[in-house]
N, C-alpha and C positions, 0 to 999 in steps of 0.2 A: 417572574418565573418561580415555580416551586421546586424545592429539592425533592429527589426521589427517595430520600431516606439514607442514601449512601454518600451524601455530600456532593453529588454531582447535579448540576443544574440541567445539563443536557445528557441524558443517560446513554444515548447512542448517536453517533454521527458517522455517516458513510461518506468517504471521499474517494472518488475515482481519479486515480493519478494517471496522467498522460506522460508516460516515460519515453515516448518516441524520440525525444531530443537527447536522451542519454545514449550515446553511441560507443562509449569506451568504458572499460573497467575503471579507469582513473576518474571519469566523471561520476560513476556510481559511488566510488569511495569518497569523493569530494562531497557529494550530496548527503551521504550518510553521516559524514563527520561534521557537516554544518547544520544538521537537523537535530532538533530536540528528540527525546525518546519517542520512537515510533513503534507501535505495536501492529504487526501485520496479522490479519485474520482473513481467512478465505471468505469470499462472498457466499451467499446461499446457493449459488449455481452448482451444478454437478461437477464431479471429478473430471469428466471428459473436457468440459469447457475450461476448467482451471488449468489442466495440463496442456491443452492446446495453446492457451495464452502464454504459459511459461515457455513452451517450445518456441513459439514465435519470437519472444523476447530474447531467448538464448541464441537463436540463429543469427541475430544481428551482431553478435560478438564473435 
C-alpha cells in the first residue's frame, strides 16, 4: 500500500458502530474508557437523519 503523503496508509476508514447493546450510561463510560482515542465525525447524511439517530439513542436512556 502506498502512503497518501500524510503518513497514513489508509486515508479514510468508515466504521458503523452498532451501539444497541449499550443500554446504560455506565456501559457507555466503560466503553469510552477502554477504547483508544476515538474521533467522531458525522456521516455524509443530512442533519435530519443524524438528529433522528441521536434522538433514538438518547431515548433508550
